[in-house]
C-alpha positions as CSV (number, residue, x, y, z in Angstrom):
1,X,6.7,5.7,-8.3
2,X,7.9,9.2,-7.4
3,X,8.4,8.1,-3.7
4,X,10.5,5.1,-4.8
5,X,12.6,7.2,-7.1
6,X,13.2,10.0,-4.6
7,X,13.3,8.0,-1.3
8,X,10.7,10.4,0.2
9,X,7.6,9.5,2.1
10,X,4.2,10.0,0.6
11,X,2.0,12.6,2.3
12,X,-1.5,11.4,1.6
13,X,-4.2,14.1,2.4
14,X,-7.6,12.5,2.5
15,X,-10.4,14.9,1.5
16,X,-14.0,14.3,2.4
17,X,-16.7,14.4,-0.3
18,X,-18.4,17.3,1.5
19,X,-17.0,20.6,2.8
20,X,-15.4,20.3,6.2
21,X,-14.4,23.4,8.2
22,X,-11.3,21.9,9.8
23,X,-10.1,20.6,6.4
24,X,-10.4,24.1,5.1
25,X,-8.4,25.5,8.1
26,X,-5.6,22.9,7.4
27,X,-5.5,23.9,3.8
28,X,-5.4,27.7,4.4
29,X,-3.1,27.7,7.5
30,X,-0.7,25.0,6.3
31,X,-0.9,23.6,2.8
32,X,-1.3,27.0,1.0
33,X,1.7,28.5,2.9
34,X,5.1,29.0,1.2
35,X,6.8,27.4,4.2
36,X,4.9,24.2,3.7
37,X,5.6,24.2,0.0
38,X,9.3,24.5,0.6
39,X,9.3,21.7,3.2
40,X,7.2,19.4,1.1
41,X,9.4,19.9,-2.0
42,X,12.3,18.5,0.0
43,X,10.7,15.9,2.2
44,X,7.6,14.3,0.7
45,X,5.6,13.3,-2.4
46,X,2.2,14.9,-2.1
47,X,-1.0,12.9,-2.8
48,X,-4.5,14.2,-2.5
49,X,-7.1,11.5,-2.0
50,X,-10.4,13.0,-2.9
51,X,-13.3,10.8,-1.6
52,X,-15.7,12.9,-3.7
53,X,-13.8,12.7,-7.0
54,X,-15.9,13.2,-10.0
55,X,-14.5,10.2,-11.9
56,X,-16.2,7.0,-10.7
57,X,-13.1,4.8,-11.0
58,X,-11.0,7.4,-9.1
59,X,-13.7,7.7,-6.4
60,X,-13.8,3.9,-5.9
61,X,-10.0,3.7,-5.8
62,X,-9.8,6.5,-3.3
63,X,-12.5,5.0,-1.1
64,X,-10.6,1.7,-1.1
65,X,-7.4,3.4,0.0
66,X,-9.3,5.2,2.7
67,X,-10.8,2.0,4.0
68,X,-7.5,0.1,3.9
69,X,-6.0,2.8,6.1
70,X,-9.0,3.2,8.4
71,X,-9.7,6.8,7.5
72,X,-12.9,7.9,9.2
73,X,-12.3,11.4,10.5
74,X,-11.1,14.5,8.8
75,X,-8.8,16.1,8.3
76,X,-6.7,13.0,7.9
77,X,-3.1,13.1,6.6
78,X,-1.1,9.9,6.5
79,X,2.6,9.6,5.9
80,X,3.3,6.4,3.9
81,X,6.5,4.7,2.8
82,X,7.1,4.0,-0.9
83,X,5.2,0.7,-0.6
84,X,2.1,2.4,1.0
85,X,2.8,1.3,4.6
86,X,1.7,3.9,7.2
87,X,4.6,5.5,9.0
88,X,2.8,8.4,10.5
89,X,-0.6,10.1,10.9
90,X,-1.5,13.8,11.3
91,X,-4.5,16.0,11.4
92,X,-5.0,19.7,12.0
93,X,-2.7,21.4,14.5
94,X,-3.0,25.1,15.4
95,X,0.1,27.2,14.8
96,X,0.5,27.3,11.1
97,X,2.9,25.6,8.7
98,X,5.9,25.6,11.0
99,X,4.1,23.9,13.9
100,X,2.6,21.4,11.4
101,X,5.8,20.5,9.6
102,X,7.6,20.2,13.0
103,X,5.0,17.6,14.0
104,X,5.4,15.8,10.7
105,X,9.1,15.5,11.1
């Protein structure tokens, strides 16, 4: 709904059920940085898709979404339009938030 209302893309970050070192690097070097937060506030609607969610219904819905988009490797970040159609795909990129957001653009 938020993507439709704002005209922004959805940034869907798929999180594995188990700890993953590259996912943690992406989180620390990009997603937890102020530069990313500023960029995201202007450009996208954030969606974390936790494949290890504690709620059974949420876990099943997230697994279905991952399967629909062919998510098999992590970190996996998809850019989706308001209808959920994939318009881009990203993973970890060294260089911090600036390098990552430049690639996302």
